[in-house]
C-alpha atoms as an extended CHARMM CRD file, in Angstrom:
* protein
*
       124  EXT
         1         1  MET       CA            -18.9590000000       -8.0630000000       11.7060000000  PROA      1               0.0000000000
         2         2  LYS       CA            -17.3550000000       -4.8440000000        9.8950000000  PROA      2               0.0000000000
         3         3  ASN       CA            -14.4370000000       -3.0100000000       11.2580000000  PROA      3               0.0000000000
         4         4  LYS       CA            -13.3020000000        0.3310000000        9.9720000000  PROA      4               0.0000000000
         5         5  ILE       CA             -9.4020000000        0.5760000000        9.8760000000  PROA      5               0.0000000000
         6         6  TYR       CA             -7.2580000000        3.5550000000        8.9980000000  PROA      6               0.0000000000
         7         7  CYS       CA             -4.2340000000        2.9200000000        6.8810000000  PROA      7               0.0000000000
         8         8  GLU       CA             -1.2710000000        5.1040000000        7.6200000000  PROA      8               0.0000000000
         9         9  VAL       CA              0.1160000000        4.3340000000        4.0140000000  PROA      9               0.0000000000
        10        10  CYS       CA             -2.7790000000        5.3920000000        2.0290000000  PROA      10              0.0000000000
        11        11  LEU       CA             -4.2420000000        7.7120000000        4.4930000000  PROA      11              0.0000000000
        12        12  LEU       CA             -7.5860000000        6.4800000000        4.0450000000  PROA      12              0.0000000000
        13        13  SER       CA            -10.0360000000        4.1610000000        6.1130000000  PROA      13              0.0000000000
        14        14  PHE       CA            -11.1620000000        0.5640000000        4.8420000000  PROA      14              0.0000000000
        15        15  ILE       CA            -13.7550000000       -2.0120000000        5.9540000000  PROA      15              0.0000000000
        16        16  HSD       CA            -12.2680000000       -5.1190000000        7.1040000000  PROA      16              0.0000000000
        17        17  LYS       CA            -14.7250000000       -8.0090000000        7.5230000000  PROA      17              0.0000000000
        18        18  GLY       CA            -14.6110000000      -10.5050000000       10.2430000000  PROA      18              0.0000000000
        19        19  GLU       CA            -13.1820000000      -10.1960000000       13.5580000000  PROA      19              0.0000000000
        20        20  VAL       CA             -9.8820000000       -8.5130000000       14.3320000000  PROA      20              0.0000000000
        21        21  GLU       CA             -7.5320000000       -8.9220000000       17.3450000000  PROA      21              0.0000000000
        22        22  SER       CA             -4.2590000000       -7.2300000000       18.3910000000  PROA      22              0.0000000000
        23        23  GLY       CA             -1.2660000000       -8.6330000000       16.6670000000  PROA      23              0.0000000000
        24        24  GLN       CA             -3.1730000000       -9.5610000000       13.7580000000  PROA      24              0.0000000000
        25        25  VAL       CA             -1.8310000000       -8.7090000000       10.2500000000  PROA      25              0.0000000000
        26        26  VAL       CA             -4.4150000000       -7.4040000000        7.8360000000  PROA      26              0.0000000000
        27        27  VAL       CA             -3.9930000000       -5.8570000000        4.3010000000  PROA      27              0.0000000000
        28        28  CYS       CA             -5.4840000000       -2.5410000000        3.3750000000  PROA      28              0.0000000000
        29        29  THR       CA             -8.1370000000       -3.2060000000        0.4440000000  PROA      29              0.0000000000
        30        30  ILE       CA             -7.1700000000        0.1790000000       -1.0110000000  PROA      30              0.0000000000
        31        31  CYS       CA             -3.3910000000        0.1530000000       -1.3420000000  PROA      31              0.0000000000
        32        32  GLY       CA             -2.2340000000       -3.3900000000       -0.3890000000  PROA      32              0.0000000000
        33        33  ALA       CA             -0.2340000000       -2.3380000000        2.6610000000  PROA      33              0.0000000000
        34        34  GLU       CA              0.1600000000       -4.9360000000        5.6010000000  PROA      34              0.0000000000
        35        35  LEU       CA             -0.9090000000       -3.4100000000        8.8230000000  PROA      35              0.0000000000
        36        36  GLU       CA             -0.4230000000       -4.9690000000       12.2530000000  PROA      36              0.0000000000
        37        37  ILE       CA             -3.6620000000       -4.4800000000       14.6030000000  PROA      37              0.0000000000
        38        38  ASN       CA             -2.2640000000       -2.6780000000       17.8730000000  PROA      38              0.0000000000
        39        39  SER       CA             -5.5810000000       -2.5180000000       19.5040000000  PROA      39              0.0000000000
        40        40  VAL       CA             -9.1730000000       -3.0110000000       19.1990000000  PROA      40              0.0000000000
        41        41  GLU       CA            -10.7270000000       -0.9460000000       21.9240000000  PROA      41              0.0000000000
        42        42  PRO       CA            -12.2860000000        1.7950000000       22.0110000000  PROA      42              0.0000000000
        43        43  GLU       CA            -11.3500000000        1.7070000000       18.0940000000  PROA      43              0.0000000000
        44        44  ILE       CA             -9.2650000000       -0.2420000000       15.9350000000  PROA      44              0.0000000000
        45        45  THR       CA             -5.6250000000        1.1610000000       15.4170000000  PROA      45              0.0000000000
        46        46  ALA       CA             -3.2330000000       -0.3600000000       13.0430000000  PROA      46              0.0000000000
        47        47  ALA       CA              0.3780000000        0.5830000000       11.8440000000  PROA      47              0.0000000000
        48        48  ARG       CA              2.5350000000       -0.3970000000        9.0810000000  PROA      48              0.0000000000
        49        49  LEU       CA              3.9850000000       -3.9420000000        9.4440000000  PROA      49              0.0000000000
        50        50  THR       CA              7.6590000000       -3.9440000000       10.4030000000  PROA      50              0.0000000000
        51        51  GLN       CA              9.4600000000       -5.3720000000        7.2940000000  PROA      51              0.0000000000
        52        52  ASP       CA             12.5770000000       -4.6380000000        5.6890000000  PROA      52              0.0000000000
        53        53  PRO       CA             12.0210000000       -2.2880000000        2.8480000000  PROA      53              0.0000000000
        54        54  GLU       CA             12.1500000000       -4.8180000000       -0.1000000000  PROA      54              0.0000000000
        55        55  THR       CA              9.8710000000       -7.1210000000        1.4360000000  PROA      55              0.0000000000
        56        56  GLU       CA              7.4660000000       -4.2930000000        2.3270000000  PROA      56              0.0000000000
        57        57  ILE       CA              7.0800000000       -3.0140000000       -1.1110000000  PROA      57              0.0000000000
        58        58  ARG       CA              7.1490000000       -6.3310000000       -2.8900000000  PROA      58              0.0000000000
        59        59  ASN       CA              4.2740000000       -7.3900000000       -0.7500000000  PROA      59              0.0000000000
        60        60  ARG       CA              2.4820000000       -4.1470000000       -1.0070000000  PROA      60              0.0000000000
        61        61  SER       CA              2.7110000000       -4.2260000000       -4.8010000000  PROA      61              0.0000000000
        62        62  GLU       CA              1.7460000000       -8.0120000000       -5.0610000000  PROA      62              0.0000000000
        63        63  ASN       CA             -1.3160000000       -7.2900000000       -2.6240000000  PROA      63              0.0000000000
        64        64  PHE       CA             -2.4440000000       -4.2780000000       -4.5990000000  PROA      64              0.0000000000
        65        65  ALA       CA             -2.3540000000       -6.0230000000       -8.0110000000  PROA      65              0.0000000000
        66        66  ARG       CA             -4.1120000000       -9.1460000000       -6.5630000000  PROA      66              0.0000000000
        67        67  LEU       CA             -6.8830000000       -7.0570000000       -4.9890000000  PROA      67              0.0000000000
        68        68  ARG       CA             -7.1110000000       -5.1490000000       -8.4400000000  PROA      68              0.0000000000
        69        69  GLY       CA             -6.6510000000       -8.1220000000      -10.7620000000  PROA      69              0.0000000000
        70        70  TYR       CA             -3.7310000000       -6.4200000000      -12.2230000000  PROA      70              0.0000000000
        71        71  THR       CA             -0.7360000000       -8.1340000000      -13.7220000000  PROA      71              0.0000000000
        72        72  PHE       CA              2.8160000000       -6.8520000000      -13.8760000000  PROA      72              0.0000000000
        73        73  ASN       CA              4.7030000000       -6.0710000000      -17.0000000000  PROA      73              0.0000000000
        74        74  GLU       CA              8.4340000000       -6.5790000000      -17.9100000000  PROA      74              0.0000000000
        75        75  ASP       CA              9.0830000000       -3.3840000000      -16.0450000000  PROA      75              0.0000000000
        76        76  LYS       CA              8.2050000000       -4.4990000000      -12.5860000000  PROA      76              0.0000000000
        77        77  GLU       CA             11.8780000000       -4.7980000000      -11.4340000000  PROA      77              0.0000000000
        78        78  LEU       CA             12.8830000000       -1.4560000000      -12.7170000000  PROA      78              0.0000000000
        79        79  VAL       CA              9.8280000000        0.0040000000      -10.6300000000  PROA      79              0.0000000000
        80        80  ILE       CA             10.6340000000       -1.8850000000       -7.6170000000  PROA      80              0.0000000000
        81        81  GLU       CA             14.4960000000       -0.5180000000       -7.7490000000  PROA      81              0.0000000000
        82        82  GLY       CA             13.0920000000        3.0480000000       -8.1640000000  PROA      82              0.0000000000
        83        83  LEU       CA             10.7400000000        2.6480000000       -5.2500000000  PROA      83              0.0000000000
        84        84  LEU       CA             13.5980000000        1.2910000000       -2.9650000000  PROA      84              0.0000000000
        85        85  GLU       CA             15.9030000000        4.1390000000       -4.1530000000  PROA      85              0.0000000000
        86        86  LYS       CA             13.0130000000        6.7820000000       -3.2440000000  PROA      86              0.0000000000
        87        87  ASN       CA             12.7280000000        4.9340000000        0.1010000000  PROA      87              0.0000000000
        88        88  GLU       CA             16.2490000000        5.1910000000        0.8440000000  PROA      88              0.0000000000
        89        89  MET       CA             16.6150000000        8.9480000000       -0.1680000000  PROA      89              0.0000000000
        90        90  PHE       CA             13.3530000000       10.3190000000        1.1510000000  PROA      90              0.0000000000
        91        91  GLY       CA             12.1380000000        7.7860000000        3.8200000000  PROA      91              0.0000000000
        92        92  ASP       CA              9.1020000000        6.4100000000        1.9210000000  PROA      92              0.0000000000
        93        93  PHE       CA              7.9410000000        4.4640000000       -1.4230000000  PROA      93              0.0000000000
        94        94  TYR       CA              7.1660000000        7.6090000000       -3.4510000000  PROA      94              0.0000000000
        95        95  CYS       CA              6.4060000000        6.8000000000       -6.9020000000  PROA      95              0.0000000000
        96        96  PRO       CA              9.8050000000        6.7450000000       -9.2260000000  PROA      96              0.0000000000
        97        97  CYS       CA              7.7110000000        8.2620000000      -12.1310000000  PROA      97              0.0000000000
        98        98  ARG       CA              6.6610000000       11.3220000000      -10.2600000000  PROA      98              0.0000000000
        99        99  ILE       CA              8.7490000000       14.2500000000       -9.2020000000  PROA      99              0.0000000000
       100       100  GLU       CA              6.9480000000       15.2760000000       -6.0060000000  PROA      100             0.0000000000
       101       101  ASN       CA              7.6080000000       13.3520000000       -2.8560000000  PROA      101             0.0000000000
       102       102  ILE       CA              4.2240000000       14.1100000000       -1.4050000000  PROA      102             0.0000000000
       103       103  PRO       CA              1.8560000000       11.6960000000        0.5010000000  PROA      103             0.0000000000
       104       104  GLU       CA             -0.4500000000       11.2670000000       -2.5490000000  PROA      104             0.0000000000
       105       105  ASN       CA              2.6610000000        9.8680000000       -4.3690000000  PROA      105             0.0000000000
       106       106  VAL       CA              3.3240000000        7.0320000000       -2.0020000000  PROA      106             0.0000000000
       107       107  CYS       CA              2.9760000000        3.8250000000       -4.0890000000  PROA      107             0.0000000000
       108       108  PRO       CA              0.4540000000        3.1310000000       -5.1380000000  PROA      108             0.0000000000
       109       109  CYS       CA              0.1240000000        6.6970000000       -5.8670000000  PROA      109             0.0000000000
       110       110  LEU       CA             -3.2840000000        8.2160000000       -5.9100000000  PROA      110             0.0000000000
       111       111  PRO       CA             -3.8990000000        8.3520000000       -9.5070000000  PROA      111             0.0000000000
       112       112  THR       CA             -3.0340000000        4.5730000000       -9.7020000000  PROA      112             0.0000000000
       113       113  ARG       CA             -5.4290000000        3.9730000000       -6.7160000000  PROA      113             0.0000000000
       114       114  MET       CA             -7.9440000000        6.0630000000       -8.4790000000  PROA      114             0.0000000000
       115       115  ASN       CA             -7.9710000000        3.4080000000      -11.3730000000  PROA      115             0.0000000000
       116       116  GLU       CA             -5.6290000000        5.1110000000      -13.9650000000  PROA      116             0.0000000000
       117       117  VAL       CA             -4.3260000000        1.5400000000      -14.7620000000  PROA      117             0.0000000000
       118       118  ARG       CA             -7.8460000000        0.5350000000      -15.8480000000  PROA      118             0.0000000000
       119       119  LYS       CA             -8.1070000000        3.9830000000      -17.9930000000  PROA      119             0.0000000000
       120       120  TRP       CA             -4.6250000000        3.6630000000      -19.5810000000  PROA      120             0.0000000000
       121       121  GLY       CA             -3.8220000000       -0.0670000000      -19.3310000000  PROA      121             0.0000000000
       122       122  HSD       CA             -0.7540000000        0.7130000000      -17.1130000000  PROA      122             0.0000000000
       123       123  CYS       CA              0.3370000000        2.9940000000      -14.4560000000  PROA      123             0.0000000000
       124       124  TYR       CA              2.2580000000        6.2340000000      -14.9550000000  PROA      124             0.0000000000
């Protein structure tokens, strides 16, 4: 069975194949965020899995890379540090390379989710 789940990180819905139950952790196939299923009736609701910030962004970036078949370059730790700084200052993991702290720039930012990496060989 296919289940439509809304991701509060990337603000999009994705299809999860298989059964889901309350308390189950699923990975958003669009952004790699880990979500905990809150309820399944009358519709599936999920929220960000509660984790410390460093674990959350490391898991999300690893999940996203795995889902897309990407590998990290030597700048990975600099990017993680920038994401953690933005989270501390602004309350979310906004792209450290982009000036505006808007929902579209939550990591992975919209251009990255839209295959900028495939086009340019790296994210912004």
